[in-house]
DRENTOR-450552 format. One record per atom (N, C-alpha, C, O): residue in three letters; atom name; x, y, z. Coordinates in steps of 0.1 Angstrom, whole numbers, plus 2048, in hexadecimal, padded with zeros to 3 digits. Example, Ala and Ser with C-alpha at 12.3 -4.5 7.8 and 13.67 -1.06 7.14 Angstrom:
2
code, site, px, py, pz
ALA, N, 884, 7C7, 84E;
ALA, CA, 87B, 7D3, 84E;
ALA, C, 884, 7DF, 84E;
ALA, O, 88E, 7DF, 855;
SER, N, 880, 7EA, 847;
SER, CA, 889, 7F5, 847;
SER, C, 881, 800, 84F;
SER, O, 886, 80B, 850;
END
This chain:
141
code, site, px, py, pz
MET, N, AAA, BBC, F5A;
MET, CA, AB8, BB6, F59;
MET, C, AC0, BB7, F64;
MET, O, AC5, BC2, F65;
ALA, N, AC5, BAE, F6E;
ALA, CA, ACB, BAF, F76;
ALA, C, ADB, BB2, F78;
ALA, O, AE0, BA8, F73;
VAL, N, AE3, BB7, F7B;
VAL, CA, AEC, BBB, F7E;
VAL, C, AF9, BB3, F84;
VAL, O, AFC, BBA, F8E;
SER, N, B01, BAA, F82;
SER, CA, B09, BA3, F8A;
SER, C, B11, BAB, F94;
SER, O, B14, BB6, F8F;
PRO, N, B15, BA7, F9F;
PRO, CA, B1E, BAB, FA9;
PRO, C, B2B, BB0, FA2;
PRO, O, B30, BBB, FA4;
LEU, N, B30, BA9, F9A;
LEU, CA, B3D, BB0, F93;
LEU, C, B3E, BBA, F8A;
LEU, O, B47, BC3, F8B;
GLN, N, B34, BBB, F80;
GLN, CA, B2C, BC7, F7A;
GLN, C, B29, BD1, F80;
GLN, O, B2D, BDC, F7B;
ALA, N, B23, BD2, F8D;
ALA, CA, B25, BDE, F97;
ALA, C, B32, BE2, F9D;
ALA, O, B38, BED, F9D;
THR, N, B35, BD8, FA3;
THR, CA, B42, BDC, FA6;
THR, C, B49, BE3, F9D;
THR, O, B4E, BEE, FA0;
HIS, N, B4C, BDE, F8F;
HIS, CA, B55, BE8, F85;
HIS, C, B4D, BF3, F80;
HIS, O, B53, BFA, F78;
ARG, N, B43, BF4, F82;
ARG, CA, B3C, BFE, F7E;
ARG, C, B3C, C0B, F8B;
ARG, O, B39, C17, F8A;
SER, N, B41, C05, F92;
SER, CA, B40, C0F, FA3;
SER, C, B4E, C15, F9F;
SER, O, B4F, C21, F9D;
VAL, N, B59, C0B, F9E;
VAL, CA, B68, C10, F9B;
VAL, C, B6A, C17, F91;
VAL, O, B73, C1F, F91;
VAL, N, B63, C16, F86;
VAL, CA, B64, C20, F7D;
VAL, C, B63, C30, F80;
VAL, O, B6A, C3A, F7D;
LEU, N, B56, C2C, F86;
LEU, CA, B4F, C3B, F88;
LEU, C, B5A, C42, F95;
LEU, O, B5E, C4E, F93;
GLN, N, B5D, C3A, FA1;
GLN, CA, B67, C3F, FA9;
GLN, C, B75, C44, FA3;
GLN, O, B7C, C4C, FA9;
GLU, N, B7A, C3E, F95;
GLU, CA, B86, C43, F92;
GLU, C, B86, C4C, F87;
GLU, O, B90, C4D, F7F;
ALA, N, B7C, C52, F86;
ALA, CA, B7B, C5B, F7A;
ALA, C, B81, C66, F80;
ALA, O, B7D, C6B, F8B;
ARG, N, B8C, C6C, F76;
ARG, CA, B94, C7A, F78;
ARG, C, B90, C86, F70;
ARG, O, B87, C84, F68;
TYR, N, B94, C91, F6F;
TYR, CA, B91, C9A, F67;
TYR, C, B9B, CA2, F65;
TYR, O, BA4, CA3, F6E;
CYS, N, B9C, CA9, F59;
CYS, CA, BAC, CB1, F56;
CYS, C, BAC, CC0, F5D;
CYS, O, BA3, CC8, F5D;
ASP, N, BB7, CC0, F62;
ASP, CA, BB7, CCE, F6B;
ASP, C, BB6, CDA, F65;
ASP, O, BB5, CE5, F6A;
GLY, N, BB7, CD7, F54;
GLY, CA, BB8, CE6, F4D;
GLY, C, BA6, CE7, F4C;
GLY, O, B9F, CF0, F4F;
CYS, N, BA3, CDB, F45;
CYS, CA, B94, CDE, F3E;
CYS, C, B8B, CD8, F43;
CYS, O, B80, CDB, F3F;
GLY, N, B8C, CCE, F4C;
GLY, CA, B82, CC7, F55;
GLY, C, B7B, CC1, F4B;
GLY, O, B6F, CBF, F4C;
CYS, N, B82, CBC, F40;
CYS, CA, B7B, CAE, F39;
CYS, C, B80, CA1, F42;
CYS, O, B8B, C9F, F48;
ARG, N, B76, C98, F40;
ARG, CA, B79, C8B, F44;
ARG, C, B86, C82, F3D;
ARG, O, B87, C7F, F31;
LEU, N, B90, C7D, F48;
LEU, CA, B9E, C78, F3F;
LEU, C, B98, C6B, F3D;
LEU, O, B8E, C66, F42;
SER, N, BA2, C66, F34;
SER, CA, BA4, C5B, F2F;
SER, C, BA8, C4E, F3B;
SER, O, BB4, C4F, F3F;
ARG, N, BA1, C43, F40;
ARG, CA, BA9, C3E, F48;
ARG, C, BBA, C37, F42;
ARG, O, BC1, C30, F4A;
TYR, N, BBD, C38, F37;
TYR, CA, BCA, C36, F31;
TYR, C, BD2, C43, F37;
TYR, O, BDE, C43, F3B;
ASN, N, BCA, C4D, F37;
ASN, CA, BD1, C5C, F3A;
ASN, C, BD8, C59, F48;
ASN, O, BD1, C57, F52;
GLN, N, BE6, C5A, F4A;
GLN, CA, BEC, C5B, F57;
GLN, C, BF1, C6B, F5B;
GLN, O, BF8, C6D, F65;
GLU, N, BEE, C75, F52;
GLU, CA, BF4, C7F, F57;
GLU, C, BE3, C88, F5C;
GLU, O, BD8, C83, F5B;
SER, N, BE6, C96, F61;
SER, CA, BDB, C9D, F66;
SER, C, BD2, CA2, F5C;
SER, O, BC6, CA2, F5E;
ARG, N, BD8, CA5, F4F;
ARG, CA, BD1, CAD, F46;
ARG, C, BD2, CA4, F38;
ARG, O, BDA, C9C, F34;
CYS, N, BC4, CAA, F33;
CYS, CA, BC0, CA2, F25;
CYS, C, BCA, CA5, F1B;
CYS, O, BD1, CAF, F1B;
SER, N, BCB, C9E, F15;
SER, CA, BD7, CA0, F05;
SER, C, BD3, CAE, EFE;
SER, O, BDC, CB2, EF7;
GLY, N, BC8, CB3, F00;
GLY, CA, BC6, CBF, EF7;
GLY, C, BCD, CCC, F00;
GLY, O, BD4, CD4, EFA;
CYS, N, BC9, CCC, F11;
CYS, CA, BCD, CD4, F1A;
CYS, C, BE0, CCF, F1B;
CYS, O, BE7, CDA, F1C;
ALA, N, BE5, CC8, F1B;
ALA, CA, BF3, CC1, F1A;
ALA, C, BFB, CC9, F0C;
ALA, O, C06, CCE, F0D;
ARG, N, BF4, CCA, F02;
ARG, CA, BF8, CCD, EF4;
ARG, C, BFA, CE1, EF5;
ARG, O, C02, CE7, EEF;
ARG, N, BEE, CE6, F00;
ARG, CA, BF0, CF5, EFC;
ARG, C, BFD, CFA, F02;
ARG, O, C04, CF6, F0B;
LEU, N, BFF, D05, EF9;
LEU, CA, C0E, D10, EFF;
LEU, C, C0A, D11, F0C;
LEU, O, BFE, D11, F0F;
PRO, N, C14, D12, F15;
PRO, CA, C14, D19, F22;
PRO, C, C15, D29, F20;
PRO, O, C16, D2F, F2B;
HIS, N, C14, D2F, F16;
HIS, CA, C11, D3D, F13;
HIS, C, C07, D40, F08;
HIS, O, C02, D37, F00;
ALA, N, C04, D4C, F07;
ALA, CA, BFB, D4E, EFE;
ALA, C, C02, D4B, EEF;
ALA, O, C0E, D4B, EEF;
PRO, N, BFB, D4A, EE4;
PRO, CA, C00, D47, ED9;
PRO, C, C03, D55, ECF;
PRO, O, BFD, D60, ECF;
TYR, N, C0D, D51, EC9;
TYR, CA, C13, D5F, EC3;
TYR, C, C19, D5B, EB5;
TYR, O, C1D, D50, EB2;
VAL, N, C1B, D66, EAD;
VAL, CA, C23, D63, EA0;
VAL, C, C2F, D64, EA1;
VAL, O, C2F, D71, EA1;
PRO, N, C3A, D62, EA2;
PRO, CA, C45, D69, EA5;
PRO, C, C4A, D70, E98;
PRO, O, C47, D6B, E8D;
PRO, N, C52, D7A, E98;
PRO, CA, C56, D83, E8B;
PRO, C, C5B, D7C, E81;
PRO, O, C56, D7C, E75;
HIS, N, C66, D74, E84;
HIS, CA, C6B, D6C, E77;
HIS, C, C66, D64, E6E;
HIS, O, C6C, D5F, E65;
VAL, N, C56, D61, E71;
VAL, CA, C4F, D59, E69;
VAL, C, C4A, D64, E5F;
VAL, O, C47, D60, E54;
TRP, N, C4A, D73, E61;
TRP, CA, C4B, D7A, E54;
TRP, C, C55, D7B, E4A;
TRP, O, C53, D81, E3F;
GLN, N, C5E, D76, E4C;
GLN, CA, C70, D74, E42;
GLN, C, C69, D6C, E38;
GLN, O, C6E, D6E, E2D;
SER, N, C60, D65, E38;
SER, CA, C60, D55, E2F;
SER, C, C5C, D5E, E23;
SER, O, C54, D68, E23;
GLY, N, C63, D58, E19;
GLY, CA, C5F, D5D, E09;
GLY, C, C51, D56, E06;
GLY, O, C49, D5D, E01;
GLU, N, C4E, D46, E0A;
GLU, CA, C40, D44, E05;
GLU, C, C35, D47, E0E;
GLU, O, C2B, D42, E0B;
LEU, N, C35, D4E, E19;
LEU, CA, C2E, D54, E23;
LEU, C, C2B, D62, E1B;
LEU, O, C20, D64, E16;
GLN, N, C34, D6B, E1B;
GLN, CA, C31, D78, E10;
GLN, C, C2C, D76, E04;
GLN, O, C23, D7F, E01;
ALA, N, C2E, D6C, DFB;
ALA, CA, C28, D69, DEE;
ALA, C, C19, D66, DF3;
ALA, O, C0F, D6C, DEE;
ALA, N, C18, D5F, DF9;
ALA, CA, C0A, D5D, E00;
ALA, C, C01, D68, E05;
ALA, O, BF6, D67, E02;
LEU, N, C05, D73, E0C;
LEU, CA, C00, D7F, E0D;
LEU, C, BFF, D85, E02;
LEU, O, BF6, D8C, DFE;
PHE, N, C0A, D82, DFC;
PHE, CA, C09, D8B, DEE;
PHE, C, BFB, D88, DE3;
PHE, O, BF5, D90, DDD;
ASP, N, BFA, D7D, DE4;
ASP, CA, BF1, D73, DDB;
ASP, C, BE2, D79, DE2;
ASP, O, BD7, D7A, DDC;
ARG, N, BE4, D7B, DEF;
ARG, CA, BD4, D7A, DF7;
ARG, C, BCE, D6C, DF9;
ARG, O, BC2, D69, DFA;
ASP, N, BD8, D63, DFA;
ASP, CA, BD5, D55, DFC;
ASP, C, BD3, D54, E0A;
ASP, O, BDB, D4D, E0F;
PHE, N, BCA, D5A, E12;
PHE, CA, BC9, D55, E20;
PHE, C, BC8, D48, E27;
PHE, O, BCC, D45, E32;
GLY, N, BC3, D3F, E1E;
GLY, CA, BC7, D31, E26;
GLY, C, BD4, D2A, E26;
GLY, O, BD6, D21, E2E;
ARG, N, BDF, D2E, E1C;
ARG, CA, BE9, D2B, E1B;
ARG, C, BF5, D37, E24;
ARG, O, C00, D33, E28;
VAL, N, BF0, D44, E26;
VAL, CA, BF4, D4A, E2F;
VAL, C, BF3, D41, E40;
VAL, O, BFC, D3D, E46;
CYS, N, BE5, D3F, E44;
CYS, CA, BE4, D39, E4E;
CYS, C, BEA, D2B, E51;
CYS, O, BEB, D26, E5D;
LEU, N, BEC, D26, E46;
LEU, CA, BF1, D17, E48;
LEU, C, C00, D19, E48;
LEU, O, C06, D10, E4E;
LEU, N, C07, D23, E42;
LEU, CA, C17, D26, E41;
LEU, C, C1B, D2C, E51;
LEU, O, C24, D27, E58;
VAL, N, C13, D38, E55;
VAL, CA, C10, D3E, E63;
VAL, C, C12, D31, E6C;
VAL, O, C1D, D30, E71;
ARG, N, C0B, D28, E6E;
ARG, CA, C09, D1E, E75;
ARG, C, C13, D13, E76;
ARG, O, C16, D0D, E80;
GLN, N, C19, D12, E6B;
GLN, CA, C25, D0A, E6A;
GLN, C, C34, D10, E6E;
GLN, O, C3E, D0B, E73;
LEU, N, C33, D1C, E69;
LEU, CA, C3F, D23, E6E;
LEU, C, C3F, D25, E7C;
LEU, O, C4A, D23, E82;
ALA, N, C35, D29, E84;
ALA, CA, C34, D2E, E93;
ALA, C, C2F, D22, E9A;
ALA, O, C2A, D22, EA5;
ALA, N, C31, D18, E94;
ALA, CA, C2B, D08, E9A;
ALA, C, C22, D0C, EA2;
ALA, O, C24, D0E, EAE;
LEU, N, C16, D0D, E9D;
LEU, CA, C07, D13, EA4;
LEU, C, BFF, D09, E9B;
LEU, O, C01, D04, E90;
ARG, N, BF3, D07, EA6;
ARG, CA, BE9, CFF, EA3;
ARG, C, BDD, D0B, E9F;
ARG, O, BDD, D17, EA4;
GLN, N, BD3, D05, E96;
GLN, CA, BC9, D0A, E91;
GLN, C, BC0, D12, E9D;
GLN, O, BBA, D1C, E9A;
ASP, N, BC2, D0C, EA9;
ASP, CA, BBC, D12, EB2;
ASP, C, BC4, D20, EB8;
ASP, O, BC0, D2B, EBB;
ASP, N, BD0, D1C, EB9;
ASP, CA, BD5, D28, EBA;
ASP, C, BD3, D35, EB4;
ASP, O, BD2, D40, EBA;
VAL, N, BD2, D30, EA6;
VAL, CA, BCB, D3A, E9C;
VAL, C, BC3, D42, E9F;
VAL, O, BC3, D4E, E9F;
ALA, N, BB9, D37, EA3;
ALA, CA, BAB, D3D, EA2;
ALA, C, BAB, D43, EAE;
ALA, O, BA1, D4A, EAE;
ALA, N, BB2, D44, EB9;
ALA, CA, BB3, D4E, EC4;
ALA, C, BBA, D57, EC1;
ALA, O, BB9, D61, EC9;
LEU, N, BC3, D59, EB7;
LEU, CA, BC8, D66, EB7;
LEU, C, BC1, D6F, EAC;
LEU, O, BC2, D7B, EAC;
THR, N, BBA, D68, EA4;
THR, CA, BB0, D70, E9B;
THR, C, BA6, D73, E9D;
THR, O, BA1, D7E, E98;
GLY, N, BA0, D6C, EA3;
GLY, CA, B8C, D6A, EA7;
GLY, C, B89, D61, E9D;
GLY, O, B7E, D5D, E9F;
LEU, N, B8D, D5C, E93;
LEU, CA, B86, D55, E8B;
LEU, C, B82, D42, E93;
LEU, O, B88, D3C, E9C;
SER, N, B7A, D3F, E8E;
SER, CA, B7B, D35, E8F;
SER, C, B81, D27, E8B;
SER, O, B7D, D24, E7F;
GLN, N, B88, D20, E92;
GLN, CA, B8F, D13, E91;
GLN, C, B89, D0B, E83;
GLN, O, B90, D07, E7A;
ALA, N, B7A, D08, E84;
ALA, CA, B76, D02, E79;
ALA, C, B77, D09, E6C;
ALA, O, B78, D02, E62;
PHE, N, B76, D17, E6B;
PHE, CA, B79, D23, E60;
PHE, C, B82, D1F, E59;
PHE, O, B82, D1A, E4E;
LEU, N, B90, D23, E64;
LEU, CA, BA1, D1F, E62;
LEU, C, BA1, D15, E5F;
LEU, O, BAA, D15, E56;
SER, N, B9D, D0C, E5F;
SER, CA, B9E, CFD, E58;
SER, C, B99, CFE, E4C;
SER, O, BA2, CFC, E43;
MET, N, B8B, D02, E47;
MET, CA, B86, CFF, E3C;
MET, C, B8E, D0E, E35;
MET, O, B8C, D0F, E28;
LEU, N, B96, D1A, E3B;
LEU, CA, B9E, D21, E30;
LEU, C, BA9, D1B, E2C;
LEU, O, BAD, D1E, E21;
GLU, N, BB0, D11, E33;
GLU, CA, BBB, D0C, E31;
GLU, C, BBB, D00, E26;
GLU, O, BC5, CFB, E20;
SER, N, BAE, CFC, E26;
SER, CA, BAD, CF0, E1B;
SER, C, BA7, CF5, E10;
SER, O, BA4, CED, E07;
ASP, N, BA5, D01, E0F;
ASP, CA, B9D, D09, E01;
ASP, C, B91, D05, E00;
ASP, O, B8C, D08, DF6;
VAL, N, B88, CFC, E0A;
VAL, CA, B79, CFD, E0C;
VAL, C, B75, D0B, E0A;
VAL, O, B6B, D0D, E04;
ARG, N, B7C, D16, E10;
ARG, CA, B73, D21, E12;
ARG, C, B7F, D2C, E11;
ARG, O, B8B, D2B, E15;
ARG, N, B79, D36, E0C;
ARG, CA, B85, D44, E09;
ARG, C, B7E, D4E, E10;
ARG, O, B72, D50, E11;
LEU, N, B89, D56, E16;
LEU, CA, B8A, D65, E1E;
LEU, C, B88, D70, E12;
LEU, O, B91, D75, E0B;
THR, N, B7C, D72, E12;
THR, CA, B77, D7E, E0D;
THR, C, B72, D8A, E11;
THR, O, B73, D94, E0A;
ASN, N, B6E, D8A, E1B;
ASN, CA, B65, D94, E26;
ASN, C, B72, DA0, E2B;
ASN, O, B7A, D9D, E34;
ILE, N, B75, DAB, E25;
ILE, CA, B84, DB1, E2D;
ILE, C, B81, DB4, E3C;
ILE, O, B8B, DB8, E41;
ASP, N, B78, DB3, E43;
ASP, CA, B77, DB4, E50;
ASP, C, B80, DAD, E53;
ASP, O, B8B, DB0, E57;
LYS, N, B7B, D9E, E50;
LYS, CA, B81, D8F, E57;
LYS, C, B92, D8E, E51;
LYS, O, B9C, D8A, E57;
ILE, N, B90, D93, E45;
ILE, CA, B9F, D94, E40;
ILE, C, BA9, D9E, E49;
ILE, O, BB4, D9B, E4C;
ILE, N, BA5, DA9, E4C;
ILE, CA, BAB, DB1, E56;
ILE, C, BAC, DAB, E66;
ILE, O, BB6, DAD, E6D;
GLN, N, BA4, DA5, E68;
GLN, CA, BA2, D9D, E77;
GLN, C, BAE, D91, E75;
GLN, O, BB5, D8E, E7E;
LEU, N, BAF, D8E, E6C;
LEU, CA, BB7, D81, E6B;
LEU, C, BC4, D86, E68;
LEU, O, BCC, D7E, E6C;
LEU, N, BCB, D93, E62;
LEU, CA, BD6, D96, E60;
LEU, C, BDB, D9E, E6E;
LEU, O, BE5, D9A, E75;
ASP, N, BD3, DA8, E71;
ASP, CA, BD1, DAC, E7F;
ASP, C, BD6, DA3, E89;
ASP, O, BDF, DA7, E90;
GLY, N, BCF, D96, E8C;
GLY, CA, BCD, D8A, E98;
GLY, C, BDD, D83, E94;
GLY, O, BE4, D7E, E9D;
LEU, N, BE1, D84, E87;
LEU, CA, BEE, D7A, E87;
LEU, C, BF7, D89, E89;
LEU, O, C03, D86, E8A;
GLY, N, BF5, D94, E8A;
GLY, CA, C01, D9D, E8D;
GLY, C, C0B, D9F, E7B;
GLY, O, C17, DA0, E7A;
VAL, N, C02, D9F, E71;
VAL, CA, C0A, DA2, E62;
VAL, C, C10, DAE, E61;
VAL, O, C0A, DB9, E5F;
PRO, N, C1A, DAD, E61;
PRO, CA, C23, DBE, E60;
PRO, C, C1A, DC5, E52;
PRO, O, C17, DBF, E47;
SER, N, C19, DD1, E55;
SER, CA, C11, DD7, E4B;
SER, C, C1B, DD8, E3D;
SER, O, C15, DD8, E32;
GLU, N, C25, DDA, E3D;
GLU, CA, C2E, DDA, E32;
GLU, C, C2A, DCF, E2A;
GLU, O, C2A, DD0, E1E;
LEU, N, C27, DC0, E32;
LEU, CA, C26, DB8, E28;
LEU, C, C13, DB7, E21;
LEU, O, C0F, DAE, E19;
THR, N, C0E, DBF, E25;
THR, CA, BFF, DBE, E1C;
THR, C, BFC, DCC, E1C;
THR, O, BF0, DCE, E1B;
GLY, N, C02, DD4, E1C;
GLY, CA, BFF, DE5, E16;
GLY, C, BF1, DE7, E1E;
GLY, O, BE9, DE0, E24;
PRO, N, BF3, DF7, E1C;
PRO, CA, BE5, DFF, E28;
PRO, C, BD8, DFC, E25;
PRO, O, BCF, E00, E2B;
MET, N, BD6, DF0, E17;
MET, CA, BC9, DF0, E14;
MET, C, BBE, DE4, E1D;
MET, O, BB2, DE2, E1E;
LEU, N, BCB, DDC, E21;
LEU, CA, BC5, DD1, E28;
LEU, C, BC6, DD3, E3C;
LEU, O, BC2, DCB, E44;
ARG, N, BCC, DE1, E40;
ARG, CA, BCE, DE5, E4F;
ARG, C, BC1, DEF, E52;
ARG, O, BBC, DF8, E4B;
VAL, N, BBE, DED, E60;
VAL, CA, BB7, DF4, E69;
VAL, C, BC1, E03, E69;
VAL, O, BCC, E02, E6F;
SER, N, BBD, E12, E63;
SER, CA, BC3, E1F, E64;
SER, C, BBC, E22, E6E;
SER, O, BAF, E21, E6E;
VAL, N, BC3, E27, E78;
VAL, CA, BC0, E31, E84;
VAL, C, BC2, E41, E7E;
VAL, O, BCD, E47, E7C;
CYS, N, BB6, E48, E7D;
CYS, CA, BB7, E56, E77;
CYS, C, BB3, E5E, E84;
CYS, O, BA8, E5E, E8A;
VAL, N, BC0, E66, E87;
VAL, CA, BBF, E70, E8D;
VAL, C, BB6, E80, E8D;
VAL, O, BBC, E89, E86;
SER, N, BAC, E82, E93;
SER, CA, BA9, E8F, E90;
SER, C, BB0, E9A, E94;
SER, O, BB5, E99, E9F;
THR, N, BB3, EA6, E8E;
THR, CA, BB8, EB1, E95;
THR, C, BB0, EBC, E98;
THR, O, BB3, EC7, E9C;
SER, N, BA3, EB7, E96;
SER, CA, B98, EC6, E99;
SER, C, B97, EC4, EA8;
SER, O, B90, ECC, EAF;
END
């Protein structure tokens, strides 16, 4: 199949104009006039964190009391303006798992994962009780 000169010219122009994101290196859309992809443009300039005022929410405290960790994640994200990726970075749990947890497709039953979630989010121990927190024992011997 022969390629017309117009198609060849168009193809070389497209290849010459390829631009890549300054943040992650992915190829940018020809419609994107920015130097970063939309994912990198949305990222917070600082590391994600959960502000202290989030834990004052009565609805969040009730979800913690009920051990409804999917609801906890959703409320924390809404109150702290975080994305699932941000919560994943904080907790070490995958974004896909967090999505299933929030939509009640999966339940969090492994005590190690529960502790990982609570510690990653920085839940105050007075809201969870000593059973769900890692305690550091100091030996006096």
